[in-house]
Structure formats: structure tokens, C-alpha cells
C-alpha positions as CSV (number, residue, x, y, z in Angstrom):
1,M,47.5,-4.2,-0.7
2,T,47.2,-1.1,1.8
3,P,44.0,-1.0,3.9
4,E,41.9,1.5,3.2
5,P,41.6,4.0,6.2
6,P,38.3,5.4,7.4
7,P,37.2,8.9,6.4
8,A,38.3,11.3,9.3
9,Q,34.4,12.1,9.9
10,Y,34.2,8.7,11.0
11,G,37.1,8.6,13.4
12,T,40.1,6.7,13.9
13,V,39.9,2.6,14.0
14,L,40.6,1.7,17.6
15,P,42.0,-1.5,18.4
16,M,40.3,-4.2,20.1
17,R,43.0,-4.7,22.8
18,G,45.7,-2.5,24.6
19,G,43.2,0.5,24.9
20,S,43.6,4.0,23.7
21,A,43.4,7.2,25.0
22,P,40.0,8.5,25.7
23,I,38.6,11.3,23.7
24,E,38.6,14.7,26.0
25,N,34.8,15.9,26.9
26,A,33.5,13.0,24.4
27,P,30.0,11.6,25.5
28,P,29.8,8.4,27.2
29,N,31.0,5.4,24.6
30,D,32.6,2.5,24.2
31,L,34.2,2.1,21.0
32,E,35.5,-1.4,21.5
33,A,32.2,-2.7,22.8
34,E,30.7,-1.4,19.7
35,Q,33.3,-3.1,17.3
36,A,32.8,-6.2,19.4
37,V,29.2,-6.3,18.7
38,V,29.1,-5.6,15.0
39,G,32.2,-8.0,14.3
40,A,30.5,-10.8,16.5
41,M,27.3,-10.6,14.4
42,M,29.4,-11.0,11.3
43,L,31.3,-13.7,12.8
44,A,28.3,-15.9,14.2
45,P,25.1,-14.6,12.6
46,D,23.0,-16.7,15.3
47,V,23.4,-13.7,17.6
48,I,21.8,-11.2,15.6
49,A,18.9,-12.0,17.2
50,E,20.5,-11.7,20.8
51,V,21.8,-8.3,20.3
52,S,18.7,-7.0,18.6
53,A,16.7,-8.0,21.6
54,V,19.3,-5.8,23.9
55,M,20.2,-2.7,21.5
56,A,19.4,-1.3,18.1
57,P,21.8,0.6,15.6
58,A,21.1,4.0,16.6
59,D,22.8,3.0,20.0
60,H,26.2,3.0,18.6
61,Y,28.2,6.4,19.0
62,R,30.2,5.9,16.0
63,P,28.1,6.3,12.6
64,A,30.2,3.8,11.0
65,H,29.1,1.4,13.5
66,E,25.4,2.2,13.2
67,T,25.7,1.9,9.4
68,I,27.5,-1.5,9.6
69,H,24.8,-3.0,12.0
70,Q,21.9,-1.7,10.1
71,S,23.1,-3.4,7.0
72,I,23.7,-6.5,8.8
73,L,19.9,-6.5,10.1
74,D,18.9,-5.8,6.3
75,L,20.8,-8.6,4.8
76,H,19.7,-11.0,7.6
77,G,16.0,-9.8,7.3
78,Q,16.3,-10.6,3.6
79,G,17.6,-14.2,4.4
80,K,20.9,-13.7,3.1
81,A,24.2,-14.7,4.6
82,V,26.0,-12.4,6.5
83,D,29.8,-12.2,6.5
84,P,32.4,-9.8,5.7
85,I,32.3,-10.4,2.0
86,T,28.7,-10.4,1.4
87,L,28.4,-7.0,3.9
88,G,31.2,-5.4,1.9
89,H,29.4,-5.9,-1.3
90,H,26.1,-4.6,0.0
91,L,27.9,-1.6,1.7
92,D,29.5,-0.9,-1.8
93,Q,26.2,-1.3,-3.7
94,T,24.6,1.2,-1.3
95,G,27.5,3.8,-1.8
96,V,28.9,3.6,1.9
97,L,31.8,1.4,2.1
98,T,34.3,3.9,1.9
99,K,32.7,5.7,4.5
100,V,32.5,2.9,7.2
101,G,36.4,2.0,6.7
102,G,36.4,-0.1,3.5
103,K,36.7,-3.7,3.4
104,S,39.8,-4.3,5.3
105,Y,38.0,-2.6,8.1
106,L,35.2,-5.3,8.1
107,H,37.7,-8.1,8.3
108,T,39.6,-6.3,11.3
109,L,36.1,-6.3,13.0
110,V,35.8,-9.8,12.8
111,Q,39.4,-11.0,13.4
112,A,39.6,-8.6,16.8
113,V,36.1,-10.3,18.3
114,P,37.2,-12.1,21.6
115,T,34.2,-14.4,21.7
116,A,31.0,-14.1,19.7
117,A,29.2,-16.2,22.6
118,N,29.3,-12.6,24.5
119,A,27.9,-10.6,21.9
120,A,24.4,-9.8,24.1
121,Y,27.0,-8.8,27.0
122,Y,28.8,-6.3,24.6
123,A,25.5,-4.9,23.6
124,E,24.6,-4.3,27.1
125,I,27.6,-2.1,27.1
126,V,26.8,-0.2,24.3
127,R,23.2,0.2,25.0
128,G,24.2,1.6,28.8
129,K,26.7,4.3,27.1
130,A,23.7,5.2,24.7
131,Q,21.1,5.6,27.6
132,R,23.9,7.7,29.5
133,R,24.3,10.0,26.4
134,R,20.3,10.2,26.2
135,S,20.0,11.0,29.6
136,I,22.8,14.0,29.4
137,E,20.7,15.2,26.2
138,A,17.5,15.1,28.1
139,G,18.9,17.1,31.0
140,T,20.5,19.5,28.8
141,R,17.1,19.8,26.9
142,I,15.3,20.4,30.5
143,V,17.7,22.9,31.8
144,Q,17.7,24.8,28.7
145,A,14.0,24.7,28.6
146,G,13.9,26.0,32.1
147,M,16.7,28.8,31.5
148,T,15.1,30.4,28.5
149,P,12.4,32.8,28.9
150,D,10.3,32.6,25.9
151,T,10.2,28.4,26.3
152,T,6.6,27.6,25.8
153,D,4.7,24.9,27.8
154,E,4.7,22.6,24.8
155,D,8.5,22.9,24.8
156,L,8.7,22.2,28.2
157,R,6.6,19.0,27.6
158,E,8.6,17.8,25.2
159,A,11.8,18.1,27.2
160,L,10.0,16.4,30.1
161,A,8.7,13.5,27.7
162,L,12.0,13.1,26.7
163,G,13.7,13.0,30.0
164,A,11.0,10.2,31.0
165,E,11.9,8.2,28.4
166,T,15.5,8.2,29.2
167,V,15.4,7.9,33.2
168,P,15.3,4.1,33.8
169,G,12.0,3.5,35.9
170,T,9.9,5.7,34.8
171,W,6.9,5.1,32.3
172,S,5.3,7.5,29.6
173,D,1.6,7.5,28.7
174,L,0.5,4.8,27.0
175,I,-0.3,4.9,23.3
176,P,-3.6,2.8,22.5
177,L,-3.2,0.1,19.7
178,S,-6.7,1.5,18.3
179,H,-5.2,4.9,18.2
180,R,-6.1,6.7,15.0
181,P,-3.5,8.8,13.6
182,K,-4.1,12.2,12.2
183,L,-4.4,11.5,8.4
184,P,-3.7,13.8,6.0
185,G,-6.5,15.5,3.7
186,F,-7.3,14.9,0.1
187,P,-4.8,16.9,-2.0
188,T,-7.1,18.5,-4.5
189,H,-4.6,20.9,-5.8
190,V,-2.8,18.2,-7.8
191,F,-5.9,18.1,-10.4
192,P,-6.3,20.2,-13.2
193,D,-8.0,23.5,-12.4
194,W,-11.3,22.4,-13.6
195,L,-11.3,19.2,-11.6
196,A,-10.0,20.7,-8.7
197,Q,-12.6,23.4,-8.7
198,Y,-15.2,21.3,-9.1
199,V,-14.5,18.8,-6.4
200,A,-13.9,21.7,-3.8
201,A,-17.3,23.0,-4.7
202,V,-19.0,19.6,-4.3
203,A,-17.5,19.2,-1.1
204,E,-18.7,22.8,-0.1
205,E,-22.2,22.3,-1.1
206,T,-22.6,18.9,0.2
207,Q,-20.5,19.5,3.3
208,T,-18.6,16.6,2.9
209,P,-14.7,16.0,3.2
210,P,-13.0,16.8,-0.1
211,D,-11.6,13.1,0.2
212,L,-14.9,11.9,-1.0
213,A,-15.3,13.7,-4.2
214,G,-11.5,13.6,-5.1
215,T,-11.4,10.1,-4.7
216,L,-14.6,9.6,-6.6
217,A,-13.0,12.1,-9.4
218,L,-10.3,9.6,-10.0
219,S,-12.5,6.8,-10.4
220,V,-14.4,8.6,-12.9
221,L,-11.3,9.5,-14.9
222,A,-10.6,5.9,-14.5
223,A,-14.1,5.0,-16.0
224,A,-13.8,7.2,-18.9
225,A,-10.6,6.0,-19.7
226,G,-10.3,2.3,-18.2
227,G,-9.4,0.0,-21.2
228,R,-8.9,2.6,-23.9
229,S,-5.4,4.1,-22.9
230,V,-2.4,2.4,-21.5
231,I,0.8,3.7,-19.7
232,Q,4.2,2.6,-21.1
233,V,6.0,2.8,-18.0
234,R,9.7,1.4,-19.2
235,G,10.7,-1.8,-21.2
236,R,8.0,-4.2,-21.5
237,W,6.1,-2.9,-18.5
238,R,2.7,-1.4,-19.1
239,E,0.0,-0.3,-16.6
240,P,-3.6,0.6,-17.9
241,T,-5.6,3.4,-16.7
242,N,-8.6,1.9,-14.5
243,L,-8.5,1.9,-10.7
244,F,-10.5,0.5,-7.8
245,A,-11.1,2.9,-5.0
246,V,-13.1,3.0,-1.7
247,V,-14.4,5.9,0.7
248,A,-15.3,4.9,4.2
249,L,-17.6,7.5,5.7
250,G,-20.2,7.0,8.5
251,P,-24.0,7.4,7.9
252,A,-25.7,10.8,7.4
253,N,-22.3,12.1,5.4
254,R,-24.7,12.5,1.9
255,K,-22.4,10.0,0.1
256,S,-25.4,9.3,-2.6
257,A,-25.3,13.3,-3.3
258,V,-21.7,13.3,-3.7
259,F,-22.0,10.1,-5.9
260,S,-24.6,11.6,-8.2
261,A,-22.9,14.9,-8.6
262,M,-19.6,13.2,-9.5
263,T,-21.0,10.4,-11.8
264,G,-23.7,12.4,-13.5
265,P,-21.7,12.9,-16.8
266,L,-20.8,9.3,-17.1
267,Y,-24.4,8.5,-17.5
268,E,-25.1,11.4,-20.0
269,A,-22.2,10.1,-21.8
270,E,-23.5,6.5,-21.5
271,K,-27.2,7.9,-22.9
272,L,-25.1,9.7,-25.9
273,L,-23.5,6.6,-26.8
274,V,-26.6,4.6,-26.7
275,T,-28.1,7.1,-29.1
276,Q,-25.3,7.0,-31.5
277,A,-25.3,3.6,-31.9
278,A,-28.9,3.0,-32.1
279,G,-28.9,3.2,-36.0
280,R,-26.0,0.7,-36.2
281,I,-27.9,-1.8,-33.8
282,V,-31.2,-1.7,-35.7
283,E,-29.4,-1.9,-39.2
284,A,-27.4,-4.9,-37.4
285,E,-30.5,-6.7,-36.4
286,L,-32.2,-6.4,-39.5
287,T,-29.2,-7.6,-41.2
288,V,-29.1,-10.8,-39.1
289,K,-32.6,-11.4,-39.1
290,M,-32.6,-11.6,-43.1
291,A,-29.5,-13.7,-43.1
292,Q,-31.3,-16.0,-40.8
293,E,-34.4,-16.2,-42.9
294,A,-32.3,-16.7,-46.1
295,A,-30.4,-19.4,-44.4
296,D,-33.9,-21.0,-43.2
297,K,-35.3,-20.9,-46.8
298,A,-32.2,-22.5,-48.1
299,A,-32.3,-25.3,-45.4
300,A,-36.0,-26.2,-46.0
301,K,-35.3,-26.1,-50.0
302,A,-32.3,-28.4,-49.6
303,A,-34.3,-30.5,-47.2
304,S,-37.0,-31.2,-49.9
305,A,-34.8,-31.6,-53.2
306,D,-34.0,-35.0,-54.5
307,G,-31.5,-36.1,-57.2
308,P,-28.3,-34.4,-58.4
309,E,-29.4,-30.8,-57.3
310,K,-29.6,-31.8,-53.6
311,D,-25.8,-31.9,-53.0
312,G,-25.5,-28.2,-54.2
313,L,-28.5,-27.0,-52.3
314,V,-27.4,-28.5,-49.2
315,A,-23.7,-26.7,-49.6
316,E,-25.5,-23.3,-50.2
317,A,-27.8,-23.7,-47.2
318,I,-24.8,-24.5,-44.9
319,G,-23.0,-21.2,-46.6
320,L,-25.6,-19.2,-45.8
321,A,-26.2,-20.6,-42.4
322,Q,-22.3,-20.0,-41.4
323,A,-22.7,-16.5,-42.9
324,A,-25.8,-15.6,-40.6
325,E,-23.8,-17.1,-37.5
326,S,-21.1,-14.7,-38.1
327,L,-23.0,-11.7,-37.8
328,T,-23.2,-9.9,-34.7
329,V,-25.7,-7.1,-33.3
330,P,-23.3,-4.7,-31.3
331,P,-24.3,-4.7,-27.8
332,R,-26.1,-1.6,-26.4
333,P,-23.1,0.8,-24.9
334,R,-23.0,0.4,-21.2
335,L,-20.2,2.2,-19.0
336,L,-21.6,1.8,-15.4
337,A,-23.0,-1.2,-13.4
338,D,-24.2,-1.2,-9.9
339,D,-24.2,-4.2,-7.4
340,A,-24.2,-6.6,-10.3
341,T,-23.2,-10.1,-9.8
342,P,-19.4,-11.5,-10.9
343,E,-20.7,-13.3,-13.8
344,V,-23.1,-10.3,-15.1
345,I,-19.9,-8.3,-14.8
346,A,-17.9,-10.6,-16.8
347,T,-20.6,-10.7,-19.6
348,L,-20.6,-6.9,-19.6
349,L,-17.1,-6.8,-19.9
350,A,-17.0,-9.3,-22.9
351,E,-19.9,-6.9,-24.7
352,Q,-18.6,-3.7,-24.0
353,G,-15.1,-4.5,-25.4
354,G,-13.2,-4.8,-21.9
355,R,-14.2,-1.8,-20.4
356,L,-16.7,-1.5,-17.3
357,A,-17.1,0.6,-14.1
358,V,-18.8,-0.4,-10.8
359,M,-20.0,2.7,-9.1
360,S,-21.8,2.4,-5.8
361,A,-22.6,4.5,-2.9
362,E,-23.2,1.5,-0.8
363,G,-21.1,-1.9,0.1
364,G,-23.4,-4.5,-1.3
365,I,-20.9,-5.4,-4.2
366,F,-18.4,-7.1,-1.3
367,D,-21.5,-9.2,-0.2
368,I,-22.2,-10.3,-3.7
369,I,-18.4,-10.9,-4.3
370,A,-18.4,-13.0,-1.1
371,G,-21.3,-15.0,-2.5
372,R,-24.6,-13.7,-1.0
373,Y,-26.4,-15.2,-4.4
374,S,-24.2,-18.1,-5.5
375,G,-23.0,-19.3,-1.9
376,T,-19.5,-19.1,-3.4
377,A,-17.1,-16.5,-3.4
378,N,-16.3,-15.4,-7.2
379,M,-13.4,-12.9,-7.2
380,E,-11.9,-14.1,-10.4
381,V,-13.6,-11.3,-12.7
382,F,-12.5,-8.7,-10.2
383,L,-8.8,-9.9,-9.9
384,K,-8.5,-10.1,-13.5
385,G,-10.2,-7.1,-14.3
386,H,-7.8,-4.9,-11.9
387,A,-4.8,-6.5,-13.6
388,G,-5.9,-6.6,-16.9
389,D,-5.3,-10.3,-17.2
390,R,-7.2,-12.6,-20.0
391,L,-10.6,-13.4,-18.6
392,R,-12.6,-16.2,-20.0
393,V,-16.5,-15.8,-20.3
394,D,-18.8,-18.4,-20.9
395,R,-21.8,-17.3,-22.9
396,R,-25.1,-19.3,-23.5
397,S,-24.0,-20.3,-27.0
398,R,-20.1,-19.9,-27.0
399,E,-17.1,-19.2,-25.1
400,E,-15.4,-15.8,-25.2
401,Y,-12.1,-14.1,-24.0
402,V,-11.5,-10.5,-22.8
403,D,-7.9,-9.9,-23.6
404,A,-7.2,-7.1,-21.6
405,P,-10.3,-6.3,-19.1
406,A,-10.2,-3.0,-17.5
407,L,-12.5,-3.1,-14.5
408,T,-13.2,0.1,-12.6
409,M,-14.6,0.4,-9.2
410,G,-15.5,3.5,-7.0
411,L,-17.4,2.7,-3.9
412,A,-18.4,4.5,-0.7
413,V,-19.2,2.6,2.4
414,Q,-19.4,2.7,6.1
415,P,-16.3,2.0,8.1
416,A,-18.3,-1.3,9.5
417,V,-18.2,-2.5,6.0
418,L,-14.3,-2.5,6.3
419,E,-14.1,-4.2,9.6
420,D,-16.7,-6.7,8.1
421,I,-14.6,-7.5,4.8
422,G,-11.5,-7.9,6.8
423,K,-12.9,-10.6,8.5
424,N,-13.4,-12.6,5.1
425,R,-9.8,-14.4,4.8
426,G,-10.9,-14.8,1.1
427,F,-10.8,-11.5,0.2
428,D,-7.3,-10.9,1.7
429,G,-5.7,-14.2,0.7
430,R,-6.8,-13.8,-2.9
431,G,-5.4,-10.1,-2.8
432,L,-8.7,-8.5,-3.6
433,L,-8.1,-6.2,-0.4
434,A,-4.6,-5.2,-1.9
435,R,-6.2,-3.9,-5.1
436,F,-8.0,-0.8,-3.5
437,L,-7.0,2.6,-2.7
438,Y,-8.5,3.7,0.3
439,A,-9.7,6.7,2.0
440,L,-10.7,7.4,5.6
441,P,-11.8,11.1,5.9
442,E,-13.0,12.5,9.0
443,S,-16.8,13.2,9.1
444,L,-17.9,16.8,9.1
445,V,-21.6,15.8,10.7
446,G,-22.2,18.0,13.5
447,Y,-19.9,20.8,11.9
448,R,-21.6,21.5,8.9
449,K,-22.6,24.6,7.5
450,I,-26.3,25.2,7.5
451,S,-26.4,27.4,4.2
452,P,-23.3,26.3,2.0
453,D,-22.2,27.7,-1.3
454,P,-23.6,25.9,-4.1
455,V,-21.6,24.8,-6.8
456,P,-21.1,27.6,-9.2
457,A,-23.1,26.8,-12.7
458,P,-19.9,27.3,-14.8
459,V,-17.7,25.1,-12.6
460,A,-20.5,22.3,-13.1
461,A,-20.8,23.0,-16.7
462,R,-17.2,22.9,-17.2
463,Y,-17.1,19.6,-15.4
464,E,-19.9,17.7,-17.1
465,H,-18.6,19.0,-20.3
466,N,-15.0,17.6,-20.0
467,V,-15.8,14.4,-18.3
468,T,-18.4,13.7,-21.3
469,A,-15.8,14.9,-23.9
470,L,-13.1,12.7,-22.6
471,T,-15.5,9.6,-22.5
472,L,-16.8,10.3,-26.0
473,S,-13.3,11.0,-27.6
474,L,-12.0,7.2,-26.2
475,A,-15.1,5.1,-26.6
476,D,-14.2,4.2,-30.3
477,W,-10.6,3.3,-29.8
478,T,-10.2,-0.6,-29.9
479,D,-6.6,-0.7,-29.4
480,P,-5.8,1.6,-26.4
481,A,-3.8,4.7,-26.6
482,V,-0.2,4.4,-25.4
483,L,0.8,7.5,-23.2
484,Q,4.6,7.8,-22.5
485,L,6.7,9.1,-20.1
486,T,9.3,11.7,-20.2
487,A,12.7,10.9,-19.0
488,D,12.3,13.2,-15.8
489,A,8.9,11.6,-15.2
490,D,10.5,8.3,-15.3
491,G,13.3,9.7,-13.0
492,A,10.8,11.0,-10.6
493,L,8.8,7.5,-10.3
494,K,12.2,6.0,-10.0
495,V,12.9,8.1,-7.0
496,F,9.6,7.4,-5.6
497,E,10.5,3.4,-6.0
498,H,13.9,3.9,-4.3
499,R,12.1,5.7,-1.5
500,I,9.2,2.9,-1.1
501,E,11.4,-0.3,-1.8
502,P,13.2,-0.4,1.7
503,Q,9.7,0.2,3.4
504,L,8.4,-3.1,2.0
505,R,10.8,-5.4,3.8
506,A,8.9,-7.9,6.0
507,K,11.0,-7.2,9.3
508,G,10.8,-3.4,10.2
509,G,9.8,-1.9,7.0
510,R,7.0,0.5,7.7
511,L,5.0,-1.2,4.8
512,G,5.7,-4.6,5.5
513,H,2.8,-5.8,7.1
514,V,0.9,-4.6,4.3
515,G,2.9,-5.7,1.6
516,K,0.3,-7.2,-0.8
517,W,-1.1,-3.5,-1.0
518,A,2.2,-1.7,-0.9
519,G,3.6,-3.8,-3.5
520,K,1.2,-2.9,-6.3
521,L,1.9,1.0,-5.2
522,I,4.1,1.8,-8.1
523,G,2.0,0.6,-10.6
524,V,-1.1,2.2,-9.5
525,T,0.8,5.7,-9.1
526,A,1.8,5.3,-12.9
527,R,-1.8,4.7,-13.5
528,I,-2.9,8.1,-11.6
529,A,0.0,9.7,-13.3
530,G,-1.7,8.4,-16.7
531,L,-5.4,9.7,-15.5
532,L,-4.1,13.2,-14.4
533,H,-2.3,13.5,-17.6
534,L,-5.7,12.6,-19.8
535,A,-7.3,15.3,-17.2
536,E,-4.9,17.9,-18.2
537,H,-4.7,17.7,-21.9
538,L,-8.2,16.8,-23.1
539,D,-7.3,17.1,-26.5
540,G,-4.7,14.8,-27.9
541,A,-3.2,13.6,-24.8
542,Y,-1.8,10.6,-26.3
543,G,0.3,12.6,-28.5
544,K,2.1,14.3,-25.6
545,P,4.3,12.3,-22.8
546,I,3.5,12.7,-19.1
547,S,5.5,15.3,-17.5
548,A,7.4,15.0,-14.0
549,T,5.1,17.6,-12.8
550,T,2.3,15.4,-13.5
551,M,4.1,12.2,-12.1
552,T,4.9,14.4,-8.9
553,A,1.3,15.1,-8.5
554,A,0.7,11.3,-9.2
555,I,3.3,10.5,-6.2
556,E,1.7,12.9,-3.7
557,L,-1.7,11.3,-4.5
558,A,0.1,7.9,-3.8
559,D,1.6,9.1,-0.6
560,Y,-2.0,10.2,0.6
561,F,-3.2,6.8,-0.2
562,T,-0.7,5.2,1.6
563,D,-1.0,6.8,4.9
564,H,-5.0,6.1,4.6
565,A,-4.3,2.5,3.6
566,L,-2.2,1.9,6.8
567,T,-5.1,2.9,9.1
568,V,-7.8,1.2,7.1
569,F,-5.8,-2.0,7.2
570,D,-5.8,-1.7,10.7
571,L,-9.4,-1.1,11.2
572,M,-10.1,-4.2,8.8
573,G,-7.9,-6.3,11.2
574,A,-5.7,-7.3,8.2
575,D,-2.6,-6.2,10.1
576,A,-1.4,-9.4,11.7
577,A,0.9,-7.5,14.0
578,Q,-1.8,-5.4,15.5
579,A,-3.9,-8.5,16.0
580,R,-1.2,-10.7,17.7
581,A,-0.2,-7.6,19.7
582,R,-3.8,-7.4,21.2
583,T,-3.5,-10.9,22.0
584,L,-0.5,-10.3,23.8
585,L,-1.6,-7.4,25.7
586,D,-4.5,-9.7,27.1
587,A,-2.0,-12.5,28.2
588,L,0.1,-9.9,30.1
589,A,-3.1,-8.2,31.5
590,A,-4.7,-11.7,32.6
591,N,-1.2,-13.0,34.2
592,G,-0.4,-9.5,36.2
593,W,3.6,-10.0,35.5
594,E,5.8,-7.1,36.5
595,S,8.4,-8.9,34.3
596,V,8.4,-12.1,32.4
597,S,10.7,-14.1,30.3
598,R,10.2,-14.8,26.6
599,R,9.9,-18.2,27.5
600,D,7.3,-18.0,29.9
601,L,5.3,-15.5,27.9
602,F,5.5,-18.0,25.0
603,A,4.1,-20.8,26.9
604,K,1.1,-18.7,27.9
605,L,0.0,-18.4,24.3
606,S,-1.7,-20.2,21.5
607,R,0.3,-22.1,19.0
608,S,-2.0,-21.3,16.2
609,E,-1.5,-17.8,16.6
610,F,2.0,-17.7,17.6
611,P,3.8,-21.1,16.2
612,T,7.0,-20.2,17.1
613,V,9.1,-18.0,19.7
614,A,9.9,-15.7,16.4
615,D,6.2,-14.8,15.8
616,L,6.4,-12.8,19.3
617,E,9.1,-10.5,17.9
618,P,6.6,-8.0,15.7
619,A,4.1,-7.9,18.3
620,V,6.4,-7.3,21.1
621,A,7.9,-4.4,19.2
622,L,4.5,-3.0,18.8
623,L,3.7,-3.0,22.6
624,E,7.1,-1.6,23.2
625,E,6.5,1.4,20.6
626,H,3.3,2.0,22.4
627,G,4.8,1.9,25.6
628,Y,3.1,-1.2,27.0
629,L,6.4,-3.0,28.2
630,R,10.3,-2.9,27.7
631,I,12.9,-5.1,26.9
632,E,15.4,-5.6,29.8
633,T,18.6,-7.5,30.1
634,P,19.1,-8.8,33.8
635,P,22.8,-8.1,35.0
636,R,25.4,-11.3,34.5
637,T,26.0,-13.3,37.5
638,G,29.3,-14.7,36.4
639,K,32.0,-13.9,33.4
640,R,31.6,-17.5,31.6
641,G,28.7,-18.5,29.6
642,R,26.1,-16.9,27.9
643,P,24.5,-13.6,29.1
644,P,20.9,-14.1,30.8
645,A,18.0,-14.0,28.5
646,P,16.0,-10.6,27.8
647,R,13.1,-10.1,30.1
648,Y,9.8,-8.1,29.3
649,R,8.9,-5.3,32.0
650,I,5.6,-4.4,31.9
651,H,3.9,-1.2,32.3
652,P,2.1,-0.6,35.9
653,Q,-1.3,0.0,34.2
654,V,-1.3,-3.3,32.3
655,R,-0.5,-5.1,35.6
656,E,-3.3,-3.4,37.5
657,G,-5.9,-3.6,34.5
658,Q,-6.4,0.0,33.9
659,L,-6.4,-0.2,30.2
């Protein structure tokens, strides 16, 4: 079989030995060293860690080598074998095998490696060439910025910053580990007009961030529809429409006022349901009372009877008693609960056909879950209530099951509450924290209007009418309404899945450190799409499929909550890499090293927090990203043997205690 030639845009495959004419005017590069690096990583996967400590895939000059290098890291990070066969299959699956030169090129790379033991040395060469290219780029940008008359100060600062990053021996400003990025504002425009207008108007009247009213609006929709509708995603995959959401805002932010404005229609709907059920409840109570009295009389008559008629009277009494026992009184309708205990919430779920919402402007529910009254954490009803898993409820006289509980939670707490619950390992370990959508808006306190515009009466009336109507229209459903996706909506969700999946990787994935939360993101996005669909089509939504436009709106909300969740998990301390990075930083500052080897640094750390040397890597990468240290490989002193182990060079401000 003729070897597959690489495409022209990736250049000619260079031989490992014998040399070749350099490309005229090409930026600094060494393609033979690049080939040796990726070939050695396939030949001896043990050197992958050594290479990774020296260079990154982006250091390659040839795009094919960067693609191959990154794919090797992907396979290695997934715990899979790395060789030309597995790598070729992976590249073929991702559609880039032909672009990198085909399977024959992968085998050529392996066969041409002089010795895998020198992989880190080859990586040093590649990194050195990459640094030279970046220096040229930085210098070019600085010259261009200086020579261009209309260059702004910001352009100059960016060019100089790039130069500082590429010139050895210079340091950029430190980025604090606690640095809070600028978070996106709530995308109110994704709501139907009637809801978007009300959210914006409430935010204006109360002078609060739209995030508070917007997140609560989703909770209100979930309270109205939860347990009464499900989304048919694909195959046997269904998602209920209940949600857990929490907004973190400091004191004096008028959370109670916003809560009252957003949840008011739910309480009104609850009152209407109670009024409608009153007659049925009275009738059922009377029927039960009469049946019990008849059973009691029959039992008394049977007890006093003698002779042949006794057996018949006993049988009649038993039948009447069983009939009385089978009768039930409908419970008083209940949509909302506040800071109730887990046992009370479980009982209410059983009584209310599996639907209930816990809405609170305080964070007391977390203390209750942690065992404020019982002394023991009880999360089962919350975990199963979110997922829709069967829940067993022990009642006074009998045991009941809720087949598909749908518990909604809409909370507003102070940021300190999130910090406290982040310290409760049970919350994170059992996955409770992973079930919440988080919003962490900027407070407007100190910047509020003194006389803001009130909510227009027609806007408020429309909101109250629509929420009440949606709640009542679904209240009597026993089997949930099934919402289907259009093919385009399913396609949009699949594209989102493809975008999120690589971010879940434990090593290097943007969401890898919050994997428990991010692993539920696609399902939650489908839930949000269902709620937006119900809000858009108040009449007969279950008869219409969810559109691609609605799914796109749900994905925009999912992106918003993802950005906020990353910051919230940092605030809660649930990000292990952040916590370890701070421990590492303390050790570096305490010892005052100018540079330190991995072995010496590891020796100074607690084995309980850093069980193995490999546990250093995520924390070191984070410190390097924030400018606290650099990874450097000392020059070789001889031609034989392994190259020197990488060292960490420490930022002067860390050494001098100027943090």
C-alpha cells in the first residue's frame, strides 16, 4: 500500500536523519526535534510527563505535530494506551488523520526516534525555537505599535506585555488566586416578552441586579411546572422540569422584596387551589367519617352476636372496616414550603403528588439539611427530589413511595453562606452542591437610584395572570405532559454537548475541577428549554415541540450559569486545585526559594494534601498561569543519560513576601 502523503498545507515530511534544506526566511523551528518529541511520546508513554513539564503542544511550528501532540495528551489523560494504532484511531474519529499525514506518518515518527530517553531534551529544543518565534512576534508588535500614529495606550500596553512574557528573566504582574473575573450579566432577553419585561421592571423598581429576579423567574416556572411535565430528550432519556437555583448577594440588597414580587402569583395560585379543593375535602372527610362509623357499629354488633349469625356479622364488619380504611381525604393543596425539615418536605411531596417548591430569601435550609435539628445530615429527599428518583416516605400508619418526586428550590443567600456550605464535605461528597444553578451578581448598593420607576401595572398584571394560569393548568395532571424536541432543537443540544464534553476532562478541561456540577449541565439545559417553552406557549405547550430557538436560548442561560458556577465553586473552596495552589504558595513564600526542584518542593508538603508528586501538577499549573512561578529545565551537562529534572523559578514578590 502506498503511504498516505500529508496535505500540502502541513508541509513536507522531513527525514529524521540526513538533514534537509532549511526553509528560506522561515521563523525559527526544528522540525526534526518536533518529530522526535511526538515519536518518543508514542514509543515510550512514560516520557509524556517529562515532555509536558518542558513544552506545550502549541510550541510546535508544524500544525500537524501540534495536533498529534494534543491528541496524545488527550488519550493519556483518559487513561488509554498511546501508540500509533490507538492514536491513529483517535485521529480518525476526530476527522484529522488525513490532515496530519495519515497512519503511515505516525509509524514513520516512531521508527525514526533516535532514543526515547532524550525526549525531554528534544522538547527543550522545540520550546527554545518557540520562544524565539514569540520574541520575534513580540518585537514586531512593539515596533508596529510604536510606529503607527493612531496606536492607543492600550495597544502599547498589550504589545509591551507580550514582550515581557516572551523575554526570559522578566516577570509580569501577579494575578491574585482570589481574583474574581468579570461575570456576565443575566441574559433577560432569552425570556418571552411578558417575563423579560417583568424581570427588568422588578430589577429597576428594587434597584437590584436582574440576575436575582431572572434566576427566581426560572424557579417560579419550575415550581409551576415541576412534576407535571417532562422533556423527551432522545431515546429513553427524559428530564423533569424542576430546578435547584441559588443567588448569592450581600446584605441590604432587597432580596425579600424581589422574592415577594416574583413568588406572589404562586401563593395566589395555591390559595385558588385550596378554594377549589375545599368542597372535595369536606365531602371526603364526611364520607370517611360515615364509613368509619358504619364499620364501628358493625364491629360492635358482631362482637355481641352469638350463634350461627356471628360469622356473617364478623365478615360484614371486616368488609366495612377495609372499605373505611381504603378511603382517603385529599390533602390541602400546597405548592410552596420555606425552611422545612427534610422529613416534612418528604411528607409534603408524598401528599402533593410529588410536586413541591422550597423558596426562601435566606439560607437557613442549608443548616437544616446539615442537621440543625436532628444532629445528622439528611440529603436523600433533596438528591432524589432533584433527580426524580423513587423516594420512600415513612408515614405514621404506613409506608409510601413517591415514584417521580419533583422538588424545586429557589434561594437567595449571602455569599458567606456559600463559603460555609463549601466547608461541609458531605454536601459536595453526596453531590448536593452539583445540583444547583448559581448566580453571583455584582451588588448595586451604593449605586442605586433614589426614585426608580415602579413596575408598570399592566406588566405586573400580565405576569401574575400568566404564572397563575400556568400553575393551575398543570395542577390536575397526574401523568406528566411530555415535551418533545424538534430535530433542529436536538441538533443544537448535540452541538452544545460536543462543546462541553472536552471541557469535562480531569486534566486540562475548563470544567474538569467542577466535574460533578458540569456533568449535569446538558440535562439541566434541557430542563431550562422545557421551562422556556412552557412560558412561551401558555396554551397547549405540550402539543408543540420545543424549537431550536428555544434550545439556543436555554444554552445561553447554561453558559451564563457555567461562568458563575466556576467563580462560586472557587468561593466555596470546592476547587481542590485552588486550595492546593494556596498551600503551595504558602510553602514557596515561607522558604524563600529562588528556584526549587519538584522533589524538594514535594518534601515540604503534607502527604495528606499531596499524596503523590503527581498531585502537584494541577496546583503548579495554576500558579504558573497566575504568574507566581515558571517551569524551567536546566541545561544538560553531558550528552548521555536523562536530561536534568525541571525546576520551578519563583516570582521575586513571592520570595520577598510581597503578596
